[in-house]
C-alpha positions, 0 to 999 in steps of 0.5 A, spaced: 381 645 901 387 649 900 390 653 906 388 660 907 393 665 903 395 668 910 395 664 916 390 667 921 394 670 927 395 667 933 392 671 937 385 671 933 386 664 933 386 663 940 380 668 941 376 663 936 378 657 940 375 660 946 369 662 943 368 654 940 367 648 943 372 642 944 371 640 937 372 647 934 364 648 932 360 654 935 354 653 940 354 660 942 348 664 946 346 671 944 343 676 949 345 682 946 338 685 944 336 691 946 331 695 943 326 690 941 327 686 948 326 693 952 319 694 947 317 687 949 318 688 956 315 695 957 309 692 953 308 687 958 310 691 964 305 697 962 311 702 963 318 703 961 323 698 963 329 700 967 336 699 967 336 695 973 330 691 970 333 689 963 340 687 967 336 683 971 333 679 965 340 678 962 343 676 968 338 671 969 339 668 962 347 668 962 347 665 969 343 659 967 344 658 960 351 661 959 355 655 961 352 651 956 355 655 951 361 655 948 361 663 948 355 668 949 354 675 946 352 681 950 351 688 949 356 693 952 350 698 955 346 693 959 348 685 959 356 687 960 355 691 966 350 686 969 353 680 968 361 682 969 360 686 975 358 680 980 362 675 976 355 672 973 359 671 966 363 665 967 370 666 966 371 659 962 366 661 956 368 666 950 365 673 950 362 676 944 360 684 945 356 688 940 359 694 937 353 697 933 347 701 936 341 698 937 336 699 931 338 703 924 339 710 922 335 712 916 329 710 912 327 703 913 328 702 905 335 705 906 338 702 913 345 705 915 348 702 921 351 706 927 356 704 932 356 705 939 359 712 941 366 711 945 366 704 944 371 700 939 375 694 938 380 696 943 376 697 949 372 691 948 379 687 948 381 691 954 374 689 957 375 681 956 372 680 949 374 674 945 370 677 939 367 683 936 360 682 933 357 687 928 350 687 925 350 691 919 343 692 915 345 690 908 343 690 901 348 689 895 343 693 890 342 698 895 344 705 894 348 705 900 351 699 899 358 702 899 358 705 905 356 699 909 361 695 906 366 701 908 363 700 915 365 693 915 372 694 913 373 699 918 370 695 924 374 689 921 381 693 921 379 695 928 378 688 931 384 685 927 389 691 930 388 688 937 387 680 934 380 680 935 375 676 930 370 679 927 363 676 927 359 679 922 351 679 922 348 682 915 341 683 915 337 684 909 331 688 908 326 690 903 327 696 899 319 697 897 316 700 903 309 697 901 313 690 901 315 687 908 318 680 906 322 679 900 320 673 895 323 667 897 328 666 891 330 673 892 332 672 900 336 666 898 340 670 893 341 676 897 344 672 903 349 668 899 351 675 895 352 678 901 356 673 904 360 673 897 361 681 898 362 682 905 366 676 907 373 678 903 372 685 907 375 681 913 370 677 916 372 671 921 365 668 922 359 670 918 353 670 923 348 668 917 340 669 916 337 662 914 337 663 906 330 660 906 324 664 908 320 658 912 314 661 912 314 661 904 317 654 903 317 648 908 321 643 903 327 641 907 330 639 900 330 646 898 333 648 905 338 644 904 340 646 897 340 653 899 344 652 905 349 648 901 350 654 896 351 659 902 356 654 905 360 653 898 360 661 898 363 661 905 368 656 903 370 659 897 372 665 901 375 660 907 370 663 912 366 659 917 358 661 918 354 660 923 346 660 924 342 666 927 335 664 930 332 671 928 326 670 933 323 664 930 320 659 934 324 654 937 321 647 933 322 651 927 329 653 929 331 646 931 329 644 924 334 650 921 340 648 925 339 640 923 339 642 916 344 648 916 349 644 920 348 638 915 350 642 909 356 646 912 354 651 917 359 651 923 354 652 929 349 657 931 349 664 935 342 664 937 338 667 942 330 668 942 329 662 940 331 659 946 329 664 951 324 669 948 318 667 953 322 670 959 321 677 956 314 677 959 314 673 965 315 675 973 322 674 975 321 667 979 317 665 973 322 666 968 328 663 972 324 657 972 322 657 965 330 658 963 331 652 968 326 647 965 325 649 958 331 653 956 336 649 958 333 643 955 332 647 948 340 649 948 342 642 950 339 639 944 341 645 939 348 644 942 347 636 940 345 638 933 351 642 932 356 637 935 353 631 931 354 635 924 357 642 924 363 643 920 369 645 925 372 652 924 379 649 923 377 646 916 378 654 914 383 656 919 388 650 919 393 649 924 400 652 923 406 649 924 409 651 930 416 650 927 415 656 922 413 661 928 420 662 931 420 670 933 412 670 931 411 675 937 416 680 934 
């Protein structure tokens, strides 16, 4: 594989190292959910959940699971203060912070991503982040595709100005209000074309959807072929990709992770597949569940990543230190 035209800056390389395992693969935990998480908690409670209740759930998850991860993704509004103020968040674990508001603006068939007011990459760096995460709803064939691309470019420029890597999470959606799920062949096309279009805008790690709708096909040979095609697209852009869980059940996610990592993925950045049951549990029960169920779940996923994921160093090869005299000037 050819070296990148421009070697990744040392600060960004260091941040990626801090988000990765020793073998340069990613076993990352996500707990940045807000709107969907609070809706689920509120339905269980029968009333609106409070700032403290949301923070307590996120604190429990981070306290019990984060040390198993190479990095943990939190949100600025709830997860960051809940886990940093009392030293729950481990200093030895990489920290990604979400930049976007929860949800989207506009019509469900023409979605726009909005950034959290007053929050930007420089503040993340000052807050101790080792990576910027942006979720962007995106369809290459949507009327607002150019606007969403401009947003990704803007955020990449922000992140790179302070030597933070951008972890981009593009999500597709249906352009037909009467059709919730796109056909399987179209899903694959969208996931791969999205990677081709957005990675060149400054993405350092792509947090990708599984390119196959497993509800429409259970054929792992088809899964593998789609993952390999996505890996080829990312490799052509010299960028690693990791798999998100999208709230699928754990057993399905295990299969997805195995197939993805055996076919070119560099790891995972997952949340609900590991801990989603805890959103509807009393505090004592959820802590027991996290210890007895979620910990073994994440350990198994981490083992799958270590066994077959592709190191990010394949895409960002080590540099010759002798060429870096006065690099800091």
